C-alpha positions in Angstrom: -184.7 -41.5 213.0 -186.6 -39.0 210.8 -186.6 -39.4 207.0 -188.6 -36.8 205.1 -192.1 -36.7 206.7 -191.7 -40.1 208.4 -190.3 -41.0 211.8 -188.9 -44.5 212.4 -188.6 -45.1 216.1 -189.2 -48.9 216.7 -189.1 -52.2 214.8 -192.9 -52.1 214.1 -192.3 -48.9 212.0 -190.2 -50.9 209.6 -191.3 -53.5 207.1 -190.1 -57.1 207.3 -189.9 -57.4 203.5 -188.5 -54.7 201.1 -187.7 -54.4 197.4 -183.9 -54.3 196.9 -181.8 -52.4 194.4 -178.4 -54.0 193.9 -175.8 -51.4 192.9 -172.0 -51.9 193.2 -169.9 -49.2 195.0 -173.1 -47.4 196.1 -173.1 -46.5 199.8 -176.2 -45.3 201.5 -175.9 -44.7 205.3 -178.6 -43.8 207.9 -179.3 -40.1 207.6 -177.5 -39.8 204.2 -179.1 -38.8 200.9 -178.5 -40.7 197.7 -179.7 -39.4 194.3 -180.5 -42.1 191.8 -181.3 -42.1 188.0 -183.7 -45.0 187.4 -184.1 -46.3 183.8 -184.3 -50.1 183.8 -187.9 -51.2 183.4 -187.9 -53.5 186.5 -186.6 -50.7 188.7 -189.1 -48.2 187.2 -191.7 -50.7 188.3 -190.1 -50.9 191.7 -190.3 -47.1 192.1 -194.0 -47.2 191.0 -194.8 -49.8 193.6 -192.7 -48.1 196.3 -194.5 -44.8 195.9 -197.8 -46.6 196.4 -196.5 -48.5 199.5 -194.2 -47.7 202.4 -191.7 -45.8 200.2 -188.7 -47.8 201.4 -186.1 -49.4 199.2 -183.2 -51.6 200.3 -179.9 -50.5 198.8 -177.4 -53.4 198.7 -174.3 -54.2 196.8 -173.9 -57.3 194.7 -171.7 -59.9 196.4 -168.1 -58.8 196.4 -166.8 -62.1 195.2 -168.9 -61.9 192.0 -171.0 -64.9 192.9 -174.2 -65.4 190.9 -177.5 -67.3 191.4 -178.7 -70.0 189.1 -180.7 -67.4 187.2 -177.7 -65.3 186.5 -178.6 -62.6 189.0 -175.7 -61.6 191.4 -175.8 -62.8 194.9 -176.2 -60.0 197.4 -174.0 -58.7 200.3 -175.4 -59.6 203.7 -175.8 -56.0 204.8 -177.5 -53.1 203.1 -179.3 -49.9 204.1 -183.0 -49.0 203.9 -183.7 -45.7 202.2 -187.0 -43.7 202.1 -188.0 -42.3 198.8 -188.2 -38.6 199.6 -188.0 -36.9 196.2 -189.3 -38.0 192.8 -189.5 -36.5 189.4 -190.1 -37.7 185.8 -187.4 -36.8 183.3 -189.7 -36.8 180.3 -187.7 -39.5 178.5 -188.8 -42.5 180.5 -186.5 -42.1 183.5 -187.2 -41.3 187.1 -184.9 -39.2 189.2 -185.3 -40.0 192.9 -183.6 -39.4 196.2 -183.4 -41.9 199.0 -182.7 -40.8 202.6 -181.1 -43.5 204.7 -183.1 -44.9 207.6 -181.2 -47.9 209.0 -179.0 -50.7 207.9 -180.4 -54.2 207.6 -179.2 -57.8 207.3 -180.6 -59.9 204.4 -182.3 -62.8 206.1 -183.7 -64.4 202.9 -184.4 -63.5 199.3 -188.0 -64.2 198.4 -189.5 -65.8 195.3 -191.9 -63.2 193.9 -193.7 -62.4 190.7 -192.4 -58.8 190.7 -189.7 -58.0 188.1 -187.5 -56.7 190.9 -186.0 -58.6 193.8 -187.4 -58.6 197.3 -185.8 -59.7 200.6 -186.9 -60.5 204.1 -184.7 -58.4 206.3 -183.5 -57.9 209.9 -183.1 -54.1 210.6 -180.3 -52.7 212.7 -182.5 -51.0 215.3 -179.6 -49.2 216.9 -179.4 -47.0 213.8 -182.7 -45.5 214.6 -180.9 -43.4 217.2 -179.3 -41.2 214.7 -176.6 -39.6 216.9 -175.7 -42.5 219.2 -171.9 -42.7 219.7 -171.1 -39.8 217.5 -169.4 -37.9 220.3 -166.8 -40.6 220.4 -165.5 -39.8 216.9 -161.9 -38.5 216.7 -162.9 -35.5 214.6 -159.4 -34.1 214.5 -157.9 -37.3 213.1 -160.8 -37.6 210.6 -160.3 -34.1 209.3 -156.6 -34.5 209.1 -157.0 -37.6 206.9 -159.6 -35.9 204.7 -157.3 -32.8 204.2 -154.4 -35.0 203.4 -156.4 -36.8 200.8 -157.6 -33.6 199.2 -154.1 -32.2 199.2 -152.7 -35.4 197.6 -155.2 -35.2 194.8 -155.3 -31.4 194.3 -158.8 -31.1 195.5 -160.7 -28.4 197.5 -163.4 -28.5 200.0 -165.9 -26.1 201.5 -164.2 -26.0 204.9 -166.8 -23.6 206.4 -169.5 -26.2 205.8 -167.3 -29.0 207.0 -166.5 -27.2 210.3 -170.3 -26.7 211.0 -171.2 -30.3 210.4 -172.1 -32.5 213.4 -169.9 -35.5 213.8 -172.6 -38.0 212.6 -173.3 -35.9 209.5 -169.6 -35.5 208.8 -168.7 -39.2 209.2 -171.5 -40.4 207.0 -171.1 -37.7 204.3 -167.4 -38.3 204.0 -167.9 -42.0 203.8 -170.6 -41.8 201.1 -168.6 -39.3 199.0 -165.3 -41.1 199.3 -164.2 -42.4 195.8 -163.4 -46.0 197.0 -164.4 -49.3 195.6 -167.1 -51.9 196.6 -165.0 -53.6 199.3 -164.2 -50.4 201.0 -167.8 -49.1 200.8 -169.0 -52.3 202.3 -166.5 -52.1 205.2 -167.7 -48.5 205.9 -171.4 -49.7 205.8 -170.7 -52.6 208.2 -168.7 -50.6 210.7 -170.5 -51.0 214.1 -170.8 -47.4 215.1 -169.7 -43.8 214.1 -166.3 -44.2 215.9 -165.6 -47.4 214.1 -166.7 -46.0 210.7 -164.5 -42.9 211.2 -161.5 -45.1 212.1 -162.2 -47.3 209.0 -162.4 -44.3 206.8 -159.2 -42.9 208.1 -157.4 -46.2 207.6 -158.7 -46.6 204.0 -157.8 -43.0 203.2 -154.2 -43.4 204.6 -153.8 -46.6 202.6 -155.0 -44.8 199.4 -152.6 -41.9 200.0 -149.7 -44.3 200.6 -150.6 -46.4 197.5 -150.8 -43.4 195.3 -147.5 -42.1 196.6 -145.8 -45.5 195.9 -147.2 -45.6 192.4 -145.8 -42.1 191.6 -142.4 -43.1 192.7 -139.5 -40.8 193.6 -139.6 -37.4 192.0 -136.6 -35.4 190.7 -136.0 -32.2 192.6 
């Protein structure tokens, strides 16, 4: 897996401990790009330290059941995604605007007690993600595009179909998953899908349920 100027090929290329950024309904996938607007002091400190270190941040959702720790911080989902900080700029008003490029998913092994204002976890990376295209040829591309088109039509939206048609399966599946306007539970299901085929099937199922739900809520229409 290449992210920016770095190549991640084996376990030793990855850190065992990373700073984590809990953010609900935010989905970063290997190879995907996520822009972030950083303004909380503890996360400004995290970015400062990351720039001087391995430039990797763990994106992870707060626990879906709303559970909290004794200090009031949210518990974390078990699975997140490592992102390499590839672009960075200062806004002039105290914020950082950064971009993370997804490297690989990880499982949270343990949250650490640290003196940093931000949280850190010991992680177990999903090494299979380092092969960025593995299994992508098994995706039912036609079914995925059919569901995507149906969703756009149902919501009166348009897409750049020329760009969509040129996208490789891996890029297409991850891009559609990341941009899909679904909630935390659906985003976590997409993140935890075992491979590209499973992720595409999960996205199709979620999309079909969303279309059916929206249709039921509208009810019958007068002709």
